[in-house]
VOVO-871566 format. One record per residue (C-alpha): x, y, z; residue in three letters. Coordinates in steps of 0.25 Angstrom, whole numbers, plus 5000, padded with zeros to 4 digits. Layout:
! VOVO-871566
XYZAla/...
This chain:
! VOVO-871566
488446044923Met/487546114933Val/486246194928Leu/486146324935Ile/484746374937Asn/484846514939Ser/483546594946Thr/484046734942Thr/484246704928Gly/485746724927Glu/486546644918Val/488046644921Lys/489146594911Thr/490646584913Gly/491546504922Ala/491646524938Gln/492746444946Gly/492546304941Glu/491046324936Ala/490846364923Val/489346424920Tyr/488846404905Gln/487546404898Gly/486946284893His/485646284884Tyr/485146404891Gly/485546364905Arg/486646394914Gln/487546284919Ile/488746264927Arg/489846164925Arg/491246144932Val/492446194924Arg/493346074920Arg/494846064919Glu/495446054906Lys/495945914902Arg/497345864902Gly/498345844891Asp/497945784877Val/498645664873Ser/499745664864Lys/498945594853Val/497845704854Gln/498945814853Lys/499545744841Ala/498145734835Arg/497845884837Arg/499045914831Val/498745834819Leu/497345894819Phe/497846034819Arg/498746004807Gln/497645934799Gly/496946074801Leu/498146144796Glu/498246054783Trp/496846064780Arg/496846224782Lys/498046224772Gly/497346144760Leu/497046224748Asn/495746224740Arg/496346104731His/496746024742Asp/495346034749Arg/494645994736Leu/495645874735Val/495245824748Leu/493745844746Glu/493745764733Gln/494745644739Tyr/493645644750Ala/492545634743Tyr/493045534732Gln/493745444741Ala/492345454751His/493045494764Tyr/491845514774Thr/491745534788Asp/490845454798Asp/489545484793Leu/489845454778Gly/490145604774Ile/491245634764Ile/492245714771Leu/492445854766Thr/493845904763Trp/494245974777Asp/493745834784Arg/494545744774Met/495845844776Ala/495745834792Met/495545674789Lys/496845674781Ile/497545764791Ala/497145684803Leu/497345544798Glu/498345454806Val/499145374796Pro/499145224799Thr/500345124799Val/500344984795Ala/501544904798Val/501844794788Val/502744694793Glu/
């Protein structure tokens, strides 16, 4: 990024060619436009699909199911990394995004 010092006080925003002009904390800067990245991996695509399905499932829960999830999270002491008990919506996403593990028994 390049800080632009304009003596006339003109502030320009927008894109021109490969340069993008934008405001940054009251000052004008210029940066180079980057090309979009390549395709994502198959695992990441599958994870995104799973996340969207989890959002749809959570959206379809009725009030009773939400209360059951909230009570279960509170009674089982499901917490996040900071030790805060999960709300019903975060608990629902945790359930939806959980990847089951398989133990092989010989």
